[in-house]
C-alpha positions in Angstrom: 102.2 122.0 98.9 101.5 121.1 95.3 101.1 117.5 94.5 103.6 116.0 92.0 101.3 113.2 91.0 100.0 113.1 87.5 96.9 111.4 86.2 97.3 109.1 83.3 95.1 107.0 81.1 96.5 103.8 79.5 95.5 102.7 76.0 96.4 99.2 75.1 93.6 97.7 73.0 94.5 96.9 69.5 91.8 98.9 67.8 92.6 102.1 69.7 96.3 101.7 69.0 95.6 101.2 65.3 93.5 104.4 65.2 96.3 106.4 67.0 98.9 105.0 64.7 96.8 105.9 61.6 96.2 109.4 62.9 99.9 109.9 63.4 100.7 108.6 59.9 98.1 110.9 58.4 100.2 113.8 59.8 103.4 112.3 58.5 104.5 110.9 61.8 105.0 107.4 63.3 104.4 106.2 66.8 107.8 105.2 68.2 108.6 104.0 71.7 109.3 107.0 73.9 111.6 105.0 76.1 114.0 103.1 73.8 113.2 104.8 70.5 113.4 101.4 68.7 111.5 102.0 65.5 111.4 98.2 64.8 109.3 97.3 67.8 105.5 97.4 67.7 103.8 99.8 70.0 102.0 97.9 72.8 100.5 100.7 74.7 100.2 104.5 75.1 100.2 106.5 78.3 98.2 109.7 78.1 99.0 112.5 80.6 95.6 113.9 81.5 97.0 117.2 82.8 98.8 118.1 79.6 99.0 117.4 75.9 101.6 114.6 76.2 101.4 111.0 75.2 104.1 108.3 75.5 103.9 105.4 73.2 105.8 102.3 74.5 106.9 99.1 72.7 106.1 95.7 74.1 109.4 95.2 76.0 109.2 98.7 77.6 105.4 98.3 78.3 106.1 95.1 80.2 108.6 96.9 82.4 106.0 99.3 83.7 105.1 98.7 87.4 102.1 96.5 88.0 98.9 98.5 88.2 100.0 100.9 85.4 98.4 98.7 82.9 95.9 95.8 82.8 98.4 93.2 81.5 
């Protein structure tokens, strides 16, 4: 039976988020909340799926809705 669990890394420190945002802008993109798609909200954290090439940027309100243990806050 194959496990359906995925390993993630959370990124929530300001300097790392600024670097990710700058890298996205240098390619003509913006980090936008993956959950609510609100371009007016600042990104508070990023979930990196370690098994693939996917990242999910989340705004402050959506980040705070994550289950405890998913992030340090």
